[in-house]
mmCIF file of the N, C-alpha and C atoms, coordinates in Angstrom:
data_MODEL
# 
_entry.id   MODEL 
# 
loop_
_atom_site.group_PDB 
_atom_site.id 
_atom_site.type_symbol 
_atom_site.label_atom_id 
_atom_site.label_alt_id 
_atom_site.label_comp_id 
_atom_site.label_asym_id 
_atom_site.label_entity_id 
_atom_site.label_seq_id 
_atom_site.pdbx_PDB_ins_code 
_atom_site.Cartn_x 
_atom_site.Cartn_y 
_atom_site.Cartn_z 
_atom_site.occupancy 
_atom_site.B_iso_or_equiv 
_atom_site.pdbx_formal_charge 
_atom_site.auth_seq_id 
_atom_site.auth_comp_id 
_atom_site.auth_asym_id 
_atom_site.auth_atom_id 
_atom_site.pdbx_PDB_model_num 
ATOM 1   N N  . UNK A 1 1  ? -17.327 116.603 157.533 1.00 0.00 ? 1  UNK A N  1 
ATOM 2   C CA . UNK A 1 1  ? -18.673 116.714 156.896 1.00 0.00 ? 1  UNK A CA 1 
ATOM 3   C C  . UNK A 1 1  ? -19.754 117.270 157.978 1.00 0.00 ? 1  UNK A C  1 
ATOM 4   N N  . UNK A 1 2  ? -20.532 117.981 157.446 1.00 0.00 ? 2  UNK A N  1 
ATOM 5   C CA . UNK A 1 2  ? -21.577 118.498 158.362 1.00 0.00 ? 2  UNK A CA 1 
ATOM 6   C C  . UNK A 1 2  ? -23.010 117.984 157.965 1.00 0.00 ? 2  UNK A C  1 
ATOM 7   N N  . UNK A 1 3  ? -23.768 117.446 158.866 1.00 0.00 ? 3  UNK A N  1 
ATOM 8   C CA . UNK A 1 3  ? -25.085 116.850 158.562 1.00 0.00 ? 3  UNK A CA 1 
ATOM 9   C C  . UNK A 1 3  ? -26.024 117.596 159.269 1.00 0.00 ? 3  UNK A C  1 
ATOM 10  N N  . UNK A 1 4  ? -27.178 117.776 158.906 1.00 0.00 ? 4  UNK A N  1 
ATOM 11  C CA . UNK A 1 4  ? -28.342 118.491 159.546 1.00 0.00 ? 4  UNK A CA 1 
ATOM 12  C C  . UNK A 1 4  ? -29.526 117.647 159.366 1.00 0.00 ? 4  UNK A C  1 
ATOM 13  N N  . UNK A 1 5  ? -30.408 117.855 160.267 1.00 0.00 ? 5  UNK A N  1 
ATOM 14  C CA . UNK A 1 5  ? -31.762 117.107 160.210 1.00 0.00 ? 5  UNK A CA 1 
ATOM 15  C C  . UNK A 1 5  ? -31.927 116.095 161.242 1.00 0.00 ? 5  UNK A C  1 
ATOM 16  N N  . UNK A 1 6  ? -33.064 115.392 161.223 1.00 0.00 ? 6  UNK A N  1 
ATOM 17  C CA . UNK A 1 6  ? -33.352 114.413 162.235 1.00 0.00 ? 6  UNK A CA 1 
ATOM 18  C C  . UNK A 1 6  ? -32.538 113.103 162.089 1.00 0.00 ? 6  UNK A C  1 
ATOM 19  N N  . UNK A 1 7  ? -31.982 112.858 160.883 1.00 0.00 ? 7  UNK A N  1 
ATOM 20  C CA . UNK A 1 7  ? -31.244 111.674 160.588 1.00 0.00 ? 7  UNK A CA 1 
ATOM 21  C C  . UNK A 1 7  ? -29.869 112.003 159.949 1.00 0.00 ? 7  UNK A C  1 
ATOM 22  N N  . UNK A 1 8  ? -28.872 111.187 160.314 1.00 0.00 ? 8  UNK A N  1 
ATOM 23  C CA . UNK A 1 8  ? -27.503 111.424 159.540 1.00 0.00 ? 8  UNK A CA 1 
ATOM 24  C C  . UNK A 1 8  ? -27.533 110.529 158.344 1.00 0.00 ? 8  UNK A C  1 
ATOM 25  N N  . UNK A 1 9  ? -28.173 111.053 157.240 1.00 0.00 ? 9  UNK A N  1 
ATOM 26  C CA . UNK A 1 9  ? -28.282 110.140 155.981 1.00 0.00 ? 9  UNK A CA 1 
ATOM 27  C C  . UNK A 1 9  ? -27.025 109.750 155.384 1.00 0.00 ? 9  UNK A C  1 
ATOM 28  N N  . UNK A 1 10 ? -25.944 110.604 155.414 1.00 0.00 ? 10 UNK A N  1 
ATOM 29  C CA . UNK A 1 10 ? -24.728 110.130 154.870 1.00 0.00 ? 10 UNK A CA 1 
ATOM 30  C C  . UNK A 1 10 ? -24.129 108.952 155.653 1.00 0.00 ? 10 UNK A C  1 
ATOM 31  N N  . UNK A 1 11 ? -24.170 109.001 156.941 1.00 0.00 ? 11 UNK A N  1 
ATOM 32  C CA . UNK A 1 11 ? -23.755 107.927 157.820 1.00 0.00 ? 11 UNK A CA 1 
ATOM 33  C C  . UNK A 1 11 ? -24.541 106.622 157.627 1.00 0.00 ? 11 UNK A C  1 
ATOM 34  N N  . UNK A 1 12 ? -25.748 106.727 157.392 1.00 0.00 ? 12 UNK A N  1 
ATOM 35  C CA . UNK A 1 12 ? -26.697 105.615 157.066 1.00 0.00 ? 12 UNK A CA 1 
ATOM 36  C C  . UNK A 1 12 ? -26.348 104.940 155.751 1.00 0.00 ? 12 UNK A C  1 
ATOM 37  N N  . UNK A 1 13 ? -26.019 105.770 154.752 1.00 0.00 ? 13 UNK A N  1 
ATOM 38  C CA . UNK A 1 13 ? -25.591 105.412 153.465 1.00 0.00 ? 13 UNK A CA 1 
ATOM 39  C C  . UNK A 1 13 ? -24.280 104.680 153.492 1.00 0.00 ? 13 UNK A C  1 
ATOM 40  N N  . UNK A 1 14 ? -23.260 105.171 154.350 1.00 0.00 ? 14 UNK A N  1 
ATOM 41  C CA . UNK A 1 14 ? -21.989 104.457 154.310 1.00 0.00 ? 14 UNK A CA 1 
ATOM 42  C C  . UNK A 1 14 ? -22.171 103.113 155.183 1.00 0.00 ? 14 UNK A C  1 
ATOM 43  N N  . UNK A 1 15 ? -23.079 103.127 156.182 1.00 0.00 ? 15 UNK A N  1 
ATOM 44  C CA . UNK A 1 15 ? -23.272 101.853 156.872 1.00 0.00 ? 15 UNK A CA 1 
ATOM 45  C C  . UNK A 1 15 ? -23.877 100.857 155.950 1.00 0.00 ? 15 UNK A C  1 
ATOM 46  N N  . UNK A 1 16 ? -24.861 101.207 155.104 1.00 0.00 ? 16 UNK A N  1 
ATOM 47  C CA . UNK A 1 16 ? -25.472 100.307 154.203 1.00 0.00 ? 16 UNK A CA 1 
ATOM 48  C C  . UNK A 1 16 ? -24.596 99.804  153.178 1.00 0.00 ? 16 UNK A C  1 
ATOM 49  N N  . UNK A 1 17 ? -23.665 100.637 152.784 1.00 0.00 ? 17 UNK A N  1 
ATOM 50  C CA . UNK A 1 17 ? -22.635 100.184 151.691 1.00 0.00 ? 17 UNK A CA 1 
ATOM 51  C C  . UNK A 1 17 ? -21.792 99.200  152.456 1.00 0.00 ? 17 UNK A C  1 
ATOM 52  N N  . UNK A 1 18 ? -21.279 99.477  153.649 1.00 0.00 ? 18 UNK A N  1 
ATOM 53  C CA . UNK A 1 18 ? -20.390 98.535  154.264 1.00 0.00 ? 18 UNK A CA 1 
ATOM 54  C C  . UNK A 1 18 ? -21.107 97.135  154.440 1.00 0.00 ? 18 UNK A C  1 
ATOM 55  N N  . UNK A 1 19 ? -22.368 97.189  154.862 1.00 0.00 ? 19 UNK A N  1 
ATOM 56  C CA . UNK A 1 19 ? -23.126 95.870  155.001 1.00 0.00 ? 19 UNK A CA 1 
ATOM 57  C C  . UNK A 1 19 ? -23.096 95.225  153.734 1.00 0.00 ? 19 UNK A C  1 
ATOM 58  N N  . UNK A 1 20 ? -23.446 95.850  152.617 1.00 0.00 ? 20 UNK A N  1 
ATOM 59  C CA . UNK A 1 20 ? -23.465 95.279  151.294 1.00 0.00 ? 20 UNK A CA 1 
ATOM 60  C C  . UNK A 1 20 ? -22.211 94.620  150.955 1.00 0.00 ? 20 UNK A C  1 
ATOM 61  N N  . UNK A 1 21 ? -21.002 95.300  151.120 1.00 0.00 ? 21 UNK A N  1 
ATOM 62  C CA . UNK A 1 21 ? -19.660 94.810  150.871 1.00 0.00 ? 21 UNK A CA 1 
ATOM 63  C C  . UNK A 1 21 ? -19.418 93.624  151.747 1.00 0.00 ? 21 UNK A C  1 
ATOM 64  N N  . UNK A 1 22 ? -19.683 93.709  152.983 1.00 0.00 ? 22 UNK A N  1 
ATOM 65  C CA . UNK A 1 22 ? -19.414 92.553  153.956 1.00 0.00 ? 22 UNK A CA 1 
ATOM 66  C C  . UNK A 1 22 ? -20.185 91.350  153.670 1.00 0.00 ? 22 UNK A C  1 
ATOM 67  N N  . UNK A 1 23 ? -21.379 91.560  153.027 1.00 0.00 ? 23 UNK A N  1 
ATOM 68  C CA . UNK A 1 23 ? -22.171 90.489  152.528 1.00 0.00 ? 23 UNK A CA 1 
ATOM 69  C C  . UNK A 1 23 ? -21.830 89.720  151.234 1.00 0.00 ? 23 UNK A C  1 
ATOM 70  N N  . UNK A 1 24 ? -20.803 90.311  150.682 1.00 0.00 ? 24 UNK A N  1 
ATOM 71  C CA . UNK A 1 24 ? -20.288 89.767  149.393 1.00 0.00 ? 24 UNK A CA 1 
ATOM 72  C C  . UNK A 1 24 ? -20.815 90.426  148.159 1.00 0.00 ? 24 UNK A C  1 
ATOM 73  N N  . UNK A 1 25 ? -21.285 91.687  148.341 1.00 0.00 ? 25 UNK A N  1 
ATOM 74  C CA . UNK A 1 25 ? -21.874 92.441  147.233 1.00 0.00 ? 25 UNK A CA 1 
ATOM 75  C C  . UNK A 1 25 ? -22.983 91.709  146.450 1.00 0.00 ? 25 UNK A C  1 
ATOM 76  N N  . UNK A 1 26 ? -23.969 91.320  147.168 1.00 0.00 ? 26 UNK A N  1 
ATOM 77  C CA . UNK A 1 26 ? -24.970 90.453  146.507 1.00 0.00 ? 26 UNK A CA 1 
ATOM 78  C C  . UNK A 1 26 ? -25.789 91.380  145.394 1.00 0.00 ? 26 UNK A C  1 
ATOM 79  N N  . UNK A 1 27 ? -26.348 90.535  144.381 1.00 0.00 ? 27 UNK A N  1 
ATOM 80  C CA . UNK A 1 27 ? -27.030 91.184  143.317 1.00 0.00 ? 27 UNK A CA 1 
ATOM 81  C C  . UNK A 1 27 ? -28.389 91.611  143.886 1.00 0.00 ? 27 UNK A C  1 
ATOM 82  N N  . UNK A 1 28 ? -29.058 92.516  143.032 1.00 0.00 ? 28 UNK A N  1 
ATOM 83  C CA . UNK A 1 28 ? -30.522 92.902  143.451 1.00 0.00 ? 28 UNK A CA 1 
ATOM 84  C C  . UNK A 1 28 ? -31.369 91.726  143.475 1.00 0.00 ? 28 UNK A C  1 
ATOM 85  N N  . UNK A 1 29 ? -31.200 90.747  142.793 1.00 0.00 ? 29 UNK A N  1 
ATOM 86  C CA . UNK A 1 29 ? -32.112 89.572  142.825 1.00 0.00 ? 29 UNK A CA 1 
ATOM 87  C C  . UNK A 1 29 ? -32.164 88.882  144.242 1.00 0.00 ? 29 UNK A C  1 
ATOM 88  N N  . UNK A 1 30 ? -31.185 89.083  145.084 1.00 0.00 ? 30 UNK A N  1 
ATOM 89  C CA . UNK A 1 30 ? -31.092 88.524  146.392 1.00 0.00 ? 30 UNK A CA 1 
ATOM 90  C C  . UNK A 1 30 ? -31.655 89.365  147.501 1.00 0.00 ? 30 UNK A C  1 
ATOM 91  N N  . UNK A 1 31 ? -32.031 90.651  147.077 1.00 0.00 ? 31 UNK A N  1 
ATOM 92  C CA . UNK A 1 31 ? -32.480 91.529  148.153 1.00 0.00 ? 31 UNK A CA 1 
ATOM 93  C C  . UNK A 1 31 ? -33.894 91.821  147.975 1.00 0.00 ? 31 UNK A C  1 
ATOM 94  N N  . UNK A 1 32 ? -34.514 92.122  149.251 1.00 0.00 ? 32 UNK A N  1 
ATOM 95  C CA . UNK A 1 32 ? -35.934 92.473  149.225 1.00 0.00 ? 32 UNK A CA 1 
ATOM 96  C C  . UNK A 1 32 ? -36.211 93.440  150.324 1.00 0.00 ? 32 UNK A C  1 
ATOM 97  N N  . UNK A 1 33 ? -37.426 94.040  150.357 1.00 0.00 ? 33 UNK A N  1 
ATOM 98  C CA . UNK A 1 33 ? -37.800 94.933  151.377 1.00 0.00 ? 33 UNK A CA 1 
ATOM 99  C C  . UNK A 1 33 ? -39.288 94.559  151.796 1.00 0.00 ? 33 UNK A C  1 
ATOM 100 N N  . UNK A 1 34 ? -39.418 94.521  153.041 1.00 0.00 ? 34 UNK A N  1 
ATOM 101 C CA . UNK A 1 34 ? -40.894 94.304  153.612 1.00 0.00 ? 34 UNK A CA 1 
ATOM 102 C C  . UNK A 1 34 ? -41.272 95.437  154.412 1.00 0.00 ? 34 UNK A C  1 
ATOM 103 N N  . UNK A 1 35 ? -42.438 96.084  154.171 1.00 0.00 ? 35 UNK A N  1 
ATOM 104 C CA . UNK A 1 35 ? -43.020 97.164  154.869 1.00 0.00 ? 35 UNK A CA 1 
ATOM 105 C C  . UNK A 1 35 ? -44.351 96.488  155.582 1.00 0.00 ? 35 UNK A C  1 
ATOM 106 N N  . UNK A 1 36 ? -44.315 96.648  156.928 1.00 0.00 ? 36 UNK A N  1 
ATOM 107 C CA . UNK A 1 36 ? -45.512 96.145  157.666 1.00 0.00 ? 36 UNK A CA 1 
ATOM 108 C C  . UNK A 1 36 ? -45.733 97.066  158.855 1.00 0.00 ? 36 UNK A C  1 
ATOM 109 N N  . UNK A 1 37 ? -46.681 96.686  159.721 1.00 0.00 ? 37 UNK A N  1 
ATOM 110 C CA . UNK A 1 37 ? -47.004 97.344  160.953 1.00 0.00 ? 37 UNK A CA 1 
ATOM 111 C C  . UNK A 1 37 ? -45.758 97.678  161.894 1.00 0.00 ? 37 UNK A C  1 
ATOM 112 N N  . UNK A 1 38 ? -44.814 96.797  161.825 1.00 0.00 ? 38 UNK A N  1 
ATOM 113 C CA . UNK A 1 38 ? -43.620 96.912  162.611 1.00 0.00 ? 38 UNK A CA 1 
ATOM 114 C C  . UNK A 1 38 ? -42.634 97.833  162.079 1.00 0.00 ? 38 UNK A C  1 
ATOM 115 N N  . UNK A 1 39 ? -42.596 98.155  160.762 1.00 0.00 ? 39 UNK A N  1 
ATOM 116 C CA . UNK A 1 39 ? -41.824 99.172  160.129 1.00 0.00 ? 39 UNK A CA 1 
ATOM 117 C C  . UNK A 1 39 ? -41.385 98.708  158.832 1.00 0.00 ? 39 UNK A C  1 
ATOM 118 N N  . UNK A 1 40 ? -40.163 99.033  158.340 1.00 0.00 ? 40 UNK A N  1 
ATOM 119 C CA . UNK A 1 40 ? -39.589 98.535  157.124 1.00 0.00 ? 40 UNK A CA 1 
ATOM 120 C C  . UNK A 1 40 ? -38.288 97.756  157.330 1.00 0.00 ? 40 UNK A C  1 
ATOM 121 N N  . UNK A 1 41 ? -38.119 96.718  156.560 1.00 0.00 ? 41 UNK A N  1 
ATOM 122 C CA . UNK A 1 41 ? -37.012 95.799  156.718 1.00 0.00 ? 41 UNK A CA 1 
ATOM 123 C C  . UNK A 1 41 ? -36.419 95.456  155.458 1.00 0.00 ? 41 UNK A C  1 
ATOM 124 N N  . UNK A 1 42 ? -35.155 95.523  155.387 1.00 0.00 ? 42 UNK A N  1 
ATOM 125 C CA . UNK A 1 42 ? -34.329 95.054  154.266 1.00 0.00 ? 42 UNK A CA 1 
ATOM 126 C C  . UNK A 1 42 ? -33.852 93.596  154.430 1.00 0.00 ? 42 UNK A C  1 
ATOM 127 N N  . UNK A 1 43 ? -34.007 92.743  153.566 1.00 0.00 ? 43 UNK A N  1 
ATOM 128 C CA . UNK A 1 43 ? -33.445 91.479  153.819 1.00 0.00 ? 43 UNK A CA 1 
ATOM 129 C C  . UNK A 1 43 ? -32.872 90.752  152.509 1.00 0.00 ? 43 UNK A C  1 
ATOM 130 N N  . UNK A 1 44 ? -32.006 89.678  152.917 1.00 0.00 ? 44 UNK A N  1 
ATOM 131 C CA . UNK A 1 44 ? -31.357 89.091  151.716 1.00 0.00 ? 44 UNK A CA 1 
ATOM 132 C C  . UNK A 1 44 ? -31.784 87.613  151.659 1.00 0.00 ? 44 UNK A C  1 
ATOM 133 N N  . UNK A 1 45 ? -32.132 87.224  150.568 1.00 0.00 ? 45 UNK A N  1 
ATOM 134 C CA . UNK A 1 45 ? -32.495 85.790  150.372 1.00 0.00 ? 45 UNK A CA 1 
ATOM 135 C C  . UNK A 1 45 ? -33.824 85.460  150.844 1.00 0.00 ? 45 UNK A C  1 
ATOM 136 N N  . UNK A 1 46 ? -34.273 85.940  151.935 1.00 0.00 ? 46 UNK A N  1 
ATOM 137 C CA . UNK A 1 46 ? -35.497 85.533  152.637 1.00 0.00 ? 46 UNK A CA 1 
ATOM 138 C C  . UNK A 1 46 ? -35.958 86.551  153.696 1.00 0.00 ? 46 UNK A C  1 
ATOM 139 N N  . UNK A 1 47 ? -37.177 86.913  153.760 1.00 0.00 ? 47 UNK A N  1 
ATOM 140 C CA . UNK A 1 47 ? -37.690 87.976  154.717 1.00 0.00 ? 47 UNK A CA 1 
ATOM 141 C C  . UNK A 1 47 ? -37.228 87.539  156.175 1.00 0.00 ? 47 UNK A C  1 
ATOM 142 N N  . UNK A 1 48 ? -36.964 86.334  156.413 1.00 0.00 ? 48 UNK A N  1 
ATOM 143 C CA . UNK A 1 48 ? -36.581 85.992  157.817 1.00 0.00 ? 48 UNK A CA 1 
ATOM 144 C C  . UNK A 1 48 ? -35.027 86.518  158.082 1.00 0.00 ? 48 UNK A C  1 
ATOM 145 N N  . UNK A 1 49 ? -34.287 86.696  156.944 1.00 0.00 ? 49 UNK A N  1 
ATOM 146 C CA . UNK A 1 49 ? -32.851 87.035  157.093 1.00 0.00 ? 49 UNK A CA 1 
ATOM 147 C C  . UNK A 1 49 ? -32.717 88.613  156.916 1.00 0.00 ? 49 UNK A C  1 
ATOM 148 N N  . UNK A 1 50 ? -33.163 89.358  157.893 1.00 0.00 ? 50 UNK A N  1 
ATOM 149 C CA . UNK A 1 50 ? -33.154 90.728  157.845 1.00 0.00 ? 50 UNK A CA 1 
ATOM 150 C C  . UNK A 1 50 ? -31.735 91.271  158.154 1.00 0.00 ? 50 UNK A C  1 
ATOM 151 N N  . UNK A 1 51 ? -31.403 92.262  157.255 1.00 0.00 ? 51 UNK A N  1 
ATOM 152 C CA . UNK A 1 51 ? -29.988 92.889  157.366 1.00 0.00 ? 51 UNK A CA 1 
ATOM 153 C C  . UNK A 1 51 ? -30.155 94.397  157.771 1.00 0.00 ? 51 UNK A C  1 
ATOM 154 N N  . UNK A 1 52 ? -31.311 94.938  157.693 1.00 0.00 ? 52 UNK A N  1 
ATOM 155 C CA . UNK A 1 52 ? -31.479 96.379  158.108 1.00 0.00 ? 52 UNK A CA 1 
ATOM 156 C C  . UNK A 1 52 ? -33.013 96.666  158.323 1.00 0.00 ? 52 UNK A C  1 
ATOM 157 N N  . UNK A 1 53 ? -33.210 97.651  159.076 1.00 0.00 ? 53 UNK A N  1 
ATOM 158 C CA . UNK A 1 53 ? -34.621 98.026  159.272 1.00 0.00 ? 53 UNK A CA 1 
ATOM 159 C C  . UNK A 1 53 ? -34.846 99.279  160.053 1.00 0.00 ? 53 UNK A C  1 
ATOM 160 N N  . UNK A 1 54 ? -35.965 99.860  160.046 1.00 0.00 ? 54 UNK A N  1 
ATOM 161 C CA . UNK A 1 54 ? -36.426 100.967 160.881 1.00 0.00 ? 54 UNK A CA 1 
ATOM 162 C C  . UNK A 1 54 ? -37.839 100.585 161.355 1.00 0.00 ? 54 UNK A C  1 
ATOM 163 N N  . UNK A 1 55 ? -37.962 100.717 162.632 1.00 0.00 ? 55 UNK A N  1 
ATOM 164 C CA . UNK A 1 55 ? -39.343 100.404 163.247 1.00 0.00 ? 55 UNK A CA 1 
ATOM 165 C C  . UNK A 1 55 ? -40.297 101.547 163.038 1.00 0.00 ? 55 UNK A C  1 
ATOM 166 N N  . UNK A 1 56 ? -41.557 101.200 162.975 1.00 0.00 ? 56 UNK A N  1 
ATOM 167 C CA . UNK A 1 56 ? -42.580 102.200 162.880 1.00 0.00 ? 56 UNK A CA 1 
ATOM 168 C C  . UNK A 1 56 ? -42.772 102.995 164.181 1.00 0.00 ? 56 UNK A C  1 
ATOM 169 N N  . UNK A 1 57 ? -43.119 104.259 163.895 1.00 0.00 ? 57 UNK A N  1 
ATOM 170 C CA . UNK A 1 57 ? -43.286 105.111 165.030 1.00 0.00 ? 57 UNK A CA 1 
ATOM 171 C C  . UNK A 1 57 ? -42.899 106.444 165.021 1.00 0.00 ? 57 UNK A C  1 
# 
C-alpha cells in the first residue's frame, strides 16, 4: 500500500483497531475524548486512563 501526506492514516487506523481489540472491544459508552491545551486524548472509562493521543503543536 502507498500512503502520501504528513501522516500515515491507514497505519494509524490499523493501530487504533488493534488497541480496541486488545482492550476487549469496548462499547462506545466506555470511550471518551478530551481536547485541551496539551492536545487530544482518547480514553476508556476515565480521562485518567488514556489509550491514545496527539499533542498540540
